[in-house]
C-alpha distance (Angstrom), angle and dihedral (degrees) to the residues before:
residue distance angle dihedral
X1 . . .
X2 3.76 . .
X3 3.80 91.1 .
X4 3.83 94.3 60.9
X5 3.78 118.4 108.8
X6 3.80 119.9 -120.7
X7 3.81 90.2 -105.8
X8 3.81 92.8 53.4
X9 3.80 91.6 47.1
X10 3.79 90.2 51.7
X11 3.80 91.9 49.8
X12 3.80 91.5 47.5
X13 3.80 91.1 46.5
X14 3.80 91.3 51.8
X15 3.80 90.4 47.7
X16 3.80 92.3 51.1
X17 3.80 90.6 48.1
X18 3.80 89.7 53.0
X19 3.81 90.5 48.1
X20 3.81 89.5 51.3
X21 3.80 89.6 53.1
X22 3.79 90.0 49.1
X23 3.79 92.7 51.2
X24 3.78 90.7 49.1
X25 3.81 93.8 49.0
X26 3.80 94.6 42.8
X27 3.77 96.8 41.9
X28 3.76 103.4 34.4
X29 3.78 115.2 16.7
X30 3.79 100.3 38.2
X31 3.81 93.3 41.2
X32 3.78 94.2 53.5
X33 3.79 101.9 36.1
X34 3.80 110.3 24.1
X35 3.78 106.5 42.9
X36 3.77 114.6 -3.4
X37 3.78 110.5 -164.2
X38 3.74 125.5 -178.0
X39 3.78 116.5 -28.0
X40 3.82 90.7 -110.9
X41 3.82 91.5 55.7
X42 3.80 91.2 47.3
X43 3.81 93.1 50.5
X44 3.81 92.0 44.9
X45 3.83 93.1 49.4
X46 3.81 92.9 45.6
X47 3.80 91.5 51.2
X48 3.81 94.4 45.1
X49 3.82 92.8 44.5
X50 3.79 92.3 49.3
X51 3.82 93.8 46.7
X52 3.79 93.9 48.1
X53 3.81 92.1 46.1
X54 3.80 89.3 49.9
X55 3.81 92.7 49.5
X56 3.80 92.2 48.8
X57 3.80 90.9 49.7
X58 3.80 91.3 48.2
X59 3.80 89.8 54.4
X60 3.81 90.2 48.9
X61 3.82 90.8 48.8
X62 3.80 91.9 50.2
X63 3.81 90.1 52.4
X64 3.79 89.9 50.4
X65 3.81 91.7 50.6
X66 3.81 90.9 51.2
X67 3.80 89.2 49.4
X68 3.82 92.6 61.5
């Protein structure tokens, strides 16, 4: 990723931030508030949603650090 221009890094960073928001909403918010299933499904979806949101944000943060 070192060969990406600053513009492309910014676009990719914004995309990853949006993906992180999507994972959080899909995995955490909608699971708990919209249609709660069994407690095992809720816990599984909350954990997966949080982990995937965290990973997407970490990738976005690493792109931002390389941009500076």
